VEXZAMI-503591 format. One record per residue: x, y, z of N, C-alpha, C in turn; residue in three letters. Coordinates in steps of 0.1 Angstrom, whole numbers, plus 5000, padded with zeros to 4 digits. Example, Ala and Ser with C-alpha at 12.3 -4.5 7.8 and 13.67 -1.06 7.14 Angstrom:
2
513249435078512349555078513249675078ALA
512849785071513749895071512950005079SER
***
This chain:
550
926383764695927283684690928483614704MET
928783524702929483454711930883524710THR
931283504697932883534695933183604687ALA
933683714689934083864681934383794665ARG
933583874655934083844641935083944640ALA
935583874628937183904622937083964611ARG
937784084606937484124593938584034582THR
938084024570938483964564939284004558LEU
940883984554942084064547941884034534THR
942284064524942483994510943783884508PRO
942983794499943783684502944083554512GLY
943583624525943783514535943083404534LEU
943383294528942683144524942183094538VAL
943783104543943383074561942383084567SER
941783234567940783264572939383244568ALA
938983144561938083084552938182944556LEU
939182904562938982734559938282694572SER
937382574572936682524581937082574593PRO
938482574595938682534614938882654619SER
938782764608939082914614938083034613ALA
936582964604935583084601934283024605THR
933583134608931683024611930883174607GLY
929383064609928683204604927283164612SER
926983314609925083334620924283194616PRO
923683154628922583064622921583124614ALA
921683034604920683074594919582954597ALA
918383064596916982984591915483044604GLY
916483174611915383174621915383314620ALA
914683384629913583544624914683624623THR
914983724618915983834615916983824602GLY
917083954602917683964589918983844586SER
919583844590920383724592920383604597THR
919483604606919683484618920283514626GLY
919983454640920883464651922183434649PRO
922983484658924583454657924783274660SER
925483264656925883064660926583074671SER
926182954679926982994694928182854688ARG
929082844696930182764692929682624700PRO
930182494691929082404693930482264696THR
930382204700931682094701931082024690ASP
932481934686932081874672931781914658GLY
931581884649931281894639930182044633PRO
930282074623928882144622927782134619ALA
926882164625925682114622924482194618ARG
923482124612922182214609920882154609VAL
920682214622919282144629917982204622VAL
917282104618915982134611914882044621VAL
913582154624912482094634911582074623ASP
911381944619910481884608909081894612LEU
908781924624907581884629907182054630ASP
907982134626907282284626907082354616LEU
906382334605906182394593906182574595PRO
906582664588905882754592905182864579GLY
905382954576904883034564905282964549ALA
904282944544904182894531905082964524THR
905982934514906882934502906582954492ILE
905683054486905183074473906083074464SER
905282944457905982954439906383084432ARG
905983204436905783304430907283344433HIS
907783324441909583364446910483294437LEU
910083224425910983184416910683224406TYR
909783324404909583414389910983464379GLY
910483504372911283534359911283654353HIS
912183734344912083854341912783874326PHE
911883894315912083944302911784064297ALA
912684144296913184264290913384304274GLU
912584394271913284414257914684504260HIS
915784414257916984444262917884334256LEU
919084374250919884304241919184174231GLY
919784034237919483974229918083864239ARG
917383944248916483804254915183764246CYS
914483894244913383874234913783824219ILE
914183904217914983874202916183794202TYR
915783674195917183584193917383464211GLU
916183564219916483444228915283404230GLY
914383424233912383404233911983394215PHE
912083524214911883484200912283504186TYR
912683394178913383434161912583424152VAL
911183454151910183474146910183334131GLY
908983344126908283214122909383154110GLU
909883244103910383184091912383124096ASP
912483164111913783054117914082944113SER
915082894109915382764107915382734122GLU
915682794135915282734149913482624149ILE
914082594154912582494155911782624164PRO
910382644164910182734166908282724165ASN
907682774176906282784174905782904172THR
904982954162904883064156905883204167ARG
907183134158907983274157908583204174GLY
908283134188908983134199909683004197ILE
910882984203911682924203911382774212ARG
911382664206910882554212911782514218ASP
912982514220913782464228913582574244ASP
913982664243913682744252912382724258VAL
911382734252910082684261909982524271VAL
911482444261910782324270911882334280ALA
912582444281913482434294913082504302ALA
912182594296911582664310910582594314LEU
909382544311908682434312909382324321ARG
910182314320911182174328911182234344ALA
911382424340911782454353910582484362LEU
908982464356907582504362907682634362GLN
908382754357908382864361907282914365ILE
906782984372905383024381905183154375PRO
905883264372905383364361906883484353ASN
905883504347907483584338906883734337LEU
907583844341907483984342907784044327ARG
907184144322907884184306906584334308TRP
907584414298908084394285909584494296PRO
909584514306910284604311910384594327GLY
911084674338912584694334912184854331GLY
913584924324913385054320912685064305CYS
912485004297911884964288910284974288PHE
910084944300908484954302907885104303ALA
908785184304907885354306908285414296ASP
908585314285909085384269908085304262ASP
907585234265906785114257905185174255TYR
904485184246903385204245902385074238HIS
901885014246901284874239900584904227TRP
900384994224899284964210900285024198LYS
901485014203902184964190903084874187ASP
902384774194902884674195901784504191GLY
900284564186899484524188899384514171ILE
897984414165897884414148899384384138GLY
898784354124899884324120901484374118PRO
902184274118903384314124903984384115ARG
903484354102904084484087903884644091GLU
902484604101902284804100902584864113GLN
903184744123903184854136904384924134ARG
904085064142905285144143906985094150PRO
907785204147908885154153909085214166ARG
910285204173910985284185912285294183MET
912585394194914085374200914185324213VAL
914985204213914785164227916285224229ASN
915885354241916985444247917685424253SER
917385284262917885214275918985174270HIS
918585074261918984914261919784924246TRP
921184994245921985014232921385094221GLY
920385204220919685294213919785264203ASP
918885134201918485084188917285044185ILE
916785034172915885034166914584954169VAL
913384954177912684844180911684824173GLU
911584734167910084724154908784654158ASP
908984604173907584604182906884484182ASN
907784394167907484244164906684144170SER
907684174186907184104195906284184203PHE
905184184206904084264213902784184228GLY
901984244228900884174238900584034235THR
900183994223899683894217900783794220HIS
902083854214903283734210903483724225GLU
904083804237904283754249902883664254PHE
901883724257900583624259900583474259MET
900783474241900983344234902483284242ASP
903483314246904583264251904383224267LEU
902983304274902883274285901883144287VAL
901283134275900483004274901582904273GLU
902182914262903282794259904082714274LEU
904782844277905482784290904082764302LEU
903082804304901582724312902382804325GLY
902682954319902983014336902283174335THR
902483224346901483384348902183474344GLU
901083564339902183724331901983794344ALA
902983844346903283994350903784054342TYR
902384174336903084284326902984474335VAL
904084474329904384604336903884724329ASN
903584814330902584944324903785064326GLY
903385144316904185234316903585404321ASN
903785434333903685584344904785664337VAL
906285644330907285774332906485834321GLY
905785754308905685864295904585834290SER
903685724297902285684290901685744305GLY
900185754299898885794304897885714311THR
897385774319896785664324895085594317VAL
894985634308894185624297894585504290ALA
895885544287896185404279896685284293GLU
897285294302896785184309895585154314MET
894685194315893385204319892985074303SER
893385124291892585024280893484914279GLU
894684864286895784804284894884674292TRP
894584714305894084624311892784574308ILE
891884624301891084594295891184534281GLU
891884574275892084474262892484314265TYR
893584344278893884184281892984074289LEU
891884174292891584084304890084074306THR
889384174294887884184296886984084286ARG
885884054290885283944278884183974269ALA
883384104274882484104269882584174252ASP
881784284248882384404240882384504241ASP
883084524252883584644253884684714239SER
884784844243885684904229887184804226PRO
888184764237889084744237889284594234MET
887884484240887884374243887384334226ALA
886784434223886484424205887884454195SER
888884524201889584564195890984434194LEU
890784344205891884254210890984114198ARG
889284124197889083994189889384054178ARG
889884174170889884214155891484184153GLU
891584164165893384114162893783984165ASN
892683874167893083764168892783674177GLY
892183724190892283674200890683674206ARG
890083604207888583634213888583624227ASP
888883524235888883514248889983574258GLU
889383634270890383734275891383654278PRO
892783704285893883664291893383654306TRP
893983574313894283604327895583694327LYS
895583764341896683864339896483884358VAL
897583814366897383804376897883924382PRO
899083974381900084054380900384164372PHE
900184334380900584434368901584544374PHE
902284564369903084674377902984814373GLY
903084894379902685054381903785104378ILE
904185114368905985174364906885084371GLY
907885104366909385074369910385174375ASN
910785104384911785224394911585404387GLU
910485424396910285574394910985644398ALA
912285624405913285684411914285734404TRP
914185704393915285684382914485704368GLY
915185544359914785604347913485604343CYS
912585534356910985544350909985704353GLY
910885794354910885914355911485994367GLY
912785924373913086044382912286154392ASN
911386034395910286114409910886114422MET
910386194429910186194443909286124449ARG
909686044458908785944465907285974467ALA
907286084474905786124474904886144461ASP
905586214453905186244440904886104433ASP
905586014436905985874429903985834433TYR
904185814449902885764455901585794450ALA
901585964448900086004444899885944430ALA
900985934421900585854410899985714410LEU
901185644416900585504422899285474424ALA
898585574430897485564438896185574427ARG
896885694417895685684405896185604393GLN
897085564390897185444380896285374388TYR
896985334397896085194402894885184402SER
894185294403892785314402891885284392THR
892585274383892585234369892785134360TYR
893685054367893884924364892584874372VAL
891884814365890084774369890184624371ARG
889684554375889584414376888084454362ASP
888784374352887484414348885884314341GLN
884984334340884084214341883484184351GLY
883884204362883484124376883683964373GLY
884883894369885183804367885983774378ASP
885983724392886883634404887883624397PRO
887883524390889083474383889983534376GLY
889883654372891083734366891083904375ASN
891183874389891683944398892883994396THR
893184144394894784184393895184224405VAL
896484164405897284274421898384354410THR
898084474417898784554415899984634421ARG
901284594414902384644420902884764421ILE
903184864426903484974430905084994426ALA
905885084421907485064418908085114429ALA
908885034436909085064452911285054451GLY
911385054459912785124457913885034453ALA
915185144455916385074448916985034464SER
917484884462918384864477918084914490ASP
918785034499918085064510917585194511ASP
916785244498916085334500914585344513ASP
914585304524913085274531912485394532PHE
912485504531911885584532911085584514ALA
911285524507910685544492909585424498TRP
910085324505908585194506907885244521THR
908185374530907185444536906485484527GLU
906685614523906085684514904985574510ALA
905185464504904385394496903385344508LEU
903485314513902885224529902085354533MET
902385504533901785574541900885574529ARG
900885554512899685574506898385494506ALA
898585374514898185254512896585264519VAL
895685244519894385214526893985064527THR
893085084540892284994543893784904549ASN
894484954558895384824563894784804580LEU
893684864584893884844596893084734600ASP
892084694590891184544595891584424588GLU
891584354592892084214588891384134574ARG
889984194575889484184560889384264550GLU
889584244536889484284529891084324520GLY
890884374507892084404496892584544503ARG
893684534506894684664502894284744492ALA
894384864494894084954479894985094477GLY
894985144468894685114452895984994451PRO
896784974454897884874450897884774459TYR
898484654459898184564469899584484467GLN
900684524464902184514464903684654463ALA
904484594465905384674464906484654462ILE
906984674451908684634444909684654452SER
910784604449911984644455912784614450MET
914184634443915284624433916484634442HIS
917984504435918684524441919584424433TYR
921184434430921684354422923184364430TYR
923484244428924884214435925884254426THR
927284254429928084314419929684294432MET
930484274424932484274435932484374435SER
932084474424932884634427931984694424GLY
932784874421931584944419930884974408PRO
929885074405928885054397929985084381TRP
930785134383931185164369932385044367GLY
933184984374933684874372932884734380ASP
932084684378931584544381931384464387LYS
933084424381933584334382933484194366GLY
934484094364934384004350933583884360SER
932783814348931683744353932383604358ALA
933683594346934783474345935583514355THR
936283574355938083624358938083684372GLU
937683634385937683694397938683624408PHE
939583734419940483664426939083594441SER
939983544448939383484459938583584465GLU
939583714468938783814473937383874472GLU
937483864455935783894449934883854450GLU
935183664451934683574452933983594467TRP
934683594477933983614493933283804492TYR
933683904489933083994486931483984480ARG
931283914465930383914459929483814472THR
929983704474928783644484928283694496LEU
929083764499928883864512927583974507SER
927984034499927084134491925484064486ARG
925483924483924483884481923983854491ALA
924383804505923583794514922783894525ALA
923784034514922884144522921184164517ARG
920884064505919884094500918584064514ALA
918983964520918183914533917884024537GLU
919184094540919184234552917784304547GLU
917984354536917484434526915484414532LEU
915184274523914284234525913684264539VAL
914684194547914084244564913784374570ALA
914584454562914284574568913084664557ARG
912884654544911684694539910484624547HIS
910784504552909484474558909384494567ALA
910084524577909884574589909284744587THR
909684774575908884904576907584894572VAL
907184814566905784754559904684694572MET
905484624581905284574592903984674600ASP
904884834604904684904611903484954606HIS
902984964591902185004586900684924584TYR
901184784583900384654579900584574588ASP
900584564593900484434607899984344600PRO
898584304593898284234589898684144577HIS
900184244572900384214562899784154547LYS
898784244545898184264535898784294518LYS
899584394520900384424512901684324513VAL
901884274496902984174495904384294494GLY
905984234496906784264490906984144476LEU
907684294467907784194453908984224453VAL
910384124452911784164448911584104431PHE
911584184426911284194407912184194402ASP
913684264407915384254399915884244410GLU
916784124408917384054415918683964409TRP
919883934410920783924404922483984404GLY
922983894401924683924393924084044384THR
925484124382925584224372926984274367TRP
927484204357928984194357928884324347TRP
930384344342930484374331930384294318ASN
930084374306929384264297930784214295VAL
930084094285931584014282932484064268GLU
933684074271934284184261933884104243PRO
933784214236933384204224931984224222GLY
930984244232929784194224928884374234THR
928084444226927284554227927284574245ASN
927684714248927884764260926184754267PRO
925284764257923884794258923284694263GLY
923784554261923084454261922884334269PHE
924184374280924184354294924384164292LEU
925284124280925283964283926783964290TYR
926183834295927483824308927483654306GLN
928383604311928683444312928183444328GLN
927783264332927483224347928083134352ASN
928383174363929783054365929182994381THR
929682904384929382864399929282964411VAL
929983054409929683204418928383234415ARG
927683254405926383254402925483194410ASP
925783074406924882944412924783004430ALA
925582984433925883004451925183174454LEU
925183264447924383414446923183364446VAL
922583314439921383234438920583164447ALA
921383074451921382984464920883064478SER
921583174479921983284490920683334494ILE
920383374481919083474478917783374479HIS
917883294476916783204478916483144494PHE
917583094501917583064516917083194522ASP
917183304517917083454526915483484520GLY
915083444509913483464503912983364514PHE
913183254515912783154521912383204535HIS
912983254543913183304555911683434555ARG
911483474547910483564546909583594539HIS
909083454538907983394532906383454534ALA
906783514546905683534555905183684548ASP
905983794540906183914532906483874521ARG
907183854516907683854503907183734495LEU
906183814484904983734475905383704463MET
906283764457907183744446908683784443MET
909083694438910583754434910883734419ALA
911683804411912083784396913683794389ASN
914083724389915683734388915983774376ILE
916983884370917083954361918283864355ALA
917883814344916983804337916583674330GLN
915583634320915583494317916883424306THR
916683524297917483484288918683574283VAL
919783534286921083634274921583804282ASN
920883754289920683924301921383884315VAL
922083984319922483934332922483804340LEU
921983794354922383634356921183534349GLN
921183514338920283434328919783284331ALA
919283264328919083094330919182974320MET
918883124308919783014294920483124288ILE
921483074279922183144269921783054255LEU
921983174243921883114232923183164222THR
923383084221924483094207924183224195ASP
924483294194924283404184924683344169PRO
925583274167926483194159925383094151ASP
925683014160925182844158923482834165THR
922982944176921782924178921482814189GLY
923082734195923082664202922482724219ALA
921782644225921082684235921782624253LEU
922282674257923082644273922482674289VAL
922082594291921782604306922782644313LEU
922682764320923482784332923282734343THR
924482764350924582714364923782754373PRO
923082864374922082924377920682844377THR
920582844361919382734361919382634369TYR
920382544372920382444381919882454395HIS
920082554399919582604412917882574413VAL
917982674400916282664403915482514403PHE
916182474393915782324393916082234401ALA
917282254412917482174424916282204435MET
916182334437914882414447913682404442ASN
913182354432911482314425910882264438ALA
911582184444910582154458910582274470GLY
911082374469910582444476909382574472HIS
908582514460907682604460906582554464GLN
905782644470904682614474904582534488ASP
905982494494905782404504905982544516ALA
905882444528905482524541907382534546ARG
907782664550908982664552909582614565ALA
910982584570911282514582912482544584LEU
912382594599913882654600915182594604ALA
916182624598917582544594918782584601ALA
918582574615919482654620920882604617HIS
922082704617923182654615923582664626VAL
924682584630925482524643927282494640LEU
927782624642929282604640930382634653LEU
931182514649932282554662933082644663PRO
933082724651934182874652933583004650GLU
934583124649933983214654933983254638GLU
932683334634932683384618933883514614PRO
933583494598934583574594934083684591ALA
934583804590933483944584934383994572GLU
933283944558933684004549932584124543VAL
933284214538932684324531931684394544ASP
932184434555931484504567930284404571GLY
930284274570929284224570929784044575ARG
928584004588929583834588928683784576VAL
930183684572929583614559929183454567LEU
928083384561928283224569928683114554PRO
929283084563930582974553929582854547MET
928482834557927182764551925982854549ILE
925682794540923982864537923082794541SER
921882744545920882674545919482714543ALA
918882624541917282674544916282544542SER
915282494544914582394545912682414541ALA
912682334537910882314537910182194535SER
908882154541908182034534906982084531THR
906781944526905081974520904481884526THR
904681784539903881704544905081564543GLY
904581484534905181384535907081374532SER
907481504525909081524524909281664529THR
910481644527910981764534912381774522ALA
912381914520913981994514914482024516LEU
915882014521916782094525918182144515ILE
918382264513919282344506920282374512SER
921782354511922582364518923782434508LEU
924482554511925582564501927182614511SER
927782544501929182564508929882704503ASN
930082804512930382884498932182934503LEU
933082844509934482854509934682804498ASP
935782884489936182894479936982764476HIS
937782704486938782564483938682504493ALA
938082434503937882354508936382294512GLN
936182144513934982074515934782114527GLU
933282054534933182064545932181974550ARG
932281914558931081784568930681844575THR
929281814579928481864584927581744587LEU
926681784601925481674606924281754603VAL
922981674593922281744592921081644610LEU
921081744617920281714628918881704626ASP
918281614625916681624619916081584631LEU
914881664634914081654645912481634643ARG
911881574653910381604649909781474643GLY
910381424637909881314622910681264623ARG
910281154616911381004615911681014599THR
912581014597913081004580913280854575VAL
912480814568912780684560912880634546THR
913380794544914280784530915280894528GLY
916180934518916881054514917581034503HIS
917581094493918781134480919081254482THR
920181294476920781394476921381434462ALA
921581574456922381624444923081754449ARG
924181744441925181814442925381894429VAL
925682014426925882134418926982204423LEU
928382164414929682244415930782224404THR
931482274400932482294390934382224393GLY
934782224384936382204385936782304397ALA
936382444392936982574396935582644398THR
936382744412934582794407934382924400SER
934582904387934783004377933982924366ALA
933782814372933182704359932382754356ALA
931982744342930882794340930182714326HIS
929482704315928682604304928782694292ASN
929282614282929282694273928682594263THR
928682604244927982524237929382414233PRO
930382394238931582344238931382224248ASP
930982284260931082184274929682264281GLN
928782194272927382234281926982204295PRO
927582084302927882034312928582044325ASP
929482134318930782194327930182184343ALA
929382244344928382244357926982204358VAL
926882094366925382034359925281934375ALA
923781894376923381874386924281674388PRO
924481664401924481484400924481444411ALA
924381334410924081244425924981284438GLU
924581304448925781294461925681184467LEU
926481074466926780984475927580974492THR
927881064493928881134508927681154516ASP
926681094516926181044526925680994534VAL
925580974551926080874556924880874567ARG
924380764573923380784587924180814597GLU
923580854604923980954618923380944630HIS
923580904642922780914653921781034654ASP
921981144648921081254651920381294636ARG
921181214626920181224612920981174603GLY
921581234597922581214585923481294587LEU
924981254582926281344581926281334564GLU
927181484561927081474544928081544547ILE
929281514533930381604531929881714518THR
929981844519929781924508931281964502LEU
931181954487932282004481932582114483PRO
933882204481933782344484932882404467ALA
933082514474931882624458931182484460HIS
929882464465929182354461927782424465SER
926882374458925582394464924882214459PHE
924182204475923282074476921982034479VAL
921181984478919981954481919481824483THR
919281774498918581654505917381674504VAL
916581604498915181534499914981434504GLU
914181464517914281344529912681284524LEU
912281164525911081114524910881094545GLN
909381134547909181144560907981094565LEU
908381004577907480934585906280984594GLY
905780914603905680994617906081104621ALA
***
């Protein structure tokens, strides 16, 4: 770093103005990219359009639906007798909104709930299904009316892929083995026959299967080596059924929380067939990790809608830490797996705030503001830079829980799309595109927030061949920022730009104001001898789509 980083003091607005702060260059290798070097003139984002890198899997834009609060019931599922328009009990408007995002996968049934869930309780006639206590989330009674058939029906309605999470904490090897047989086997095996008795003839495809969840905590309070042994055992019995190569399962071992790199190392030591380039790793093929963003400590995480300027920057700094964690877990994996045969799955990420006043504390219902949108954009920029190892990510969660895409009003049934939903929509062009390095060059020294340098501009880019998509975030709480897109290697024949922001950094959508934060055309884009000059409003997310020539 060419200039010493300064520590940000609370309320120091001037320290975060464009004339006083900077960022490390985004988009190159390393946990946060190399340090920016001071440059004359305005800020620049340098993109080499002719040097595509790793493919950004569409599965990095995955989702998560747990039996938690109003995510499943009232969120996805209202029952066939509901006045809310539905298909076999599944809300039509929620399905339409998620189909518009083209969500690539959906994780279910948990989360912590997964290690209390016994799948056979959720099949057969609903009126005959046994009840259970959802001890983790509200200590309420679950009637199991939404089970395997309902989830797979939802998957098909969404046009997405299933990520089913099995029960290691309180389940058996036989139980998990029978579930994958029930789901994916085509012949007259015992579980395939049971599936047909319950109304489904053809097997489903289940590309992803989780071997427990948070085994270090709610999934059993295990030690790393003990869980690694169980992961090997349980994964062995999650078999690819019937020899159908189109129904091959990727088994995902329950990985670390935050910076527990020793947990990742224990799991990597237990994987086989890593020395040779050919053949699958085994007995599991991926390892997960979890990390949540909050502005305060665990006991007082902060308000979703009422926050200070200091909390704004602290939150964004902690969101940027996610990329550092991905890079460091990936480094551990690289030591054992130089051919990158084991995928990293970031299957729980997002903001976690204190619940909205007056709601059940166990339901984790929170609002979603411009700040949450920028937390998402920062995560995606980091995900794109590590697409060579990161194979999937799942925001927590899709409806009515934590950093949700969609909120449904319990009184009116109204559906609200959140600012985070719009980030997913604006970033859709990155899915299955090839990453491009996006180097941010700023003329000023960077600011330090919460112990790390916080870029005031975050950026990433990708190309599909004839187009490129550039994502830009202005993290400055109060100041707009003009920068130059320095576009190299190919000619640009056209461009369009969109912006997401709000009247304030705490702006959010409600049933009464559903479009307080919504994408709009950005017209403040001008031709420049290096490419394009663009002005980013304060606290905003912008995407620029380029049409490319030779």
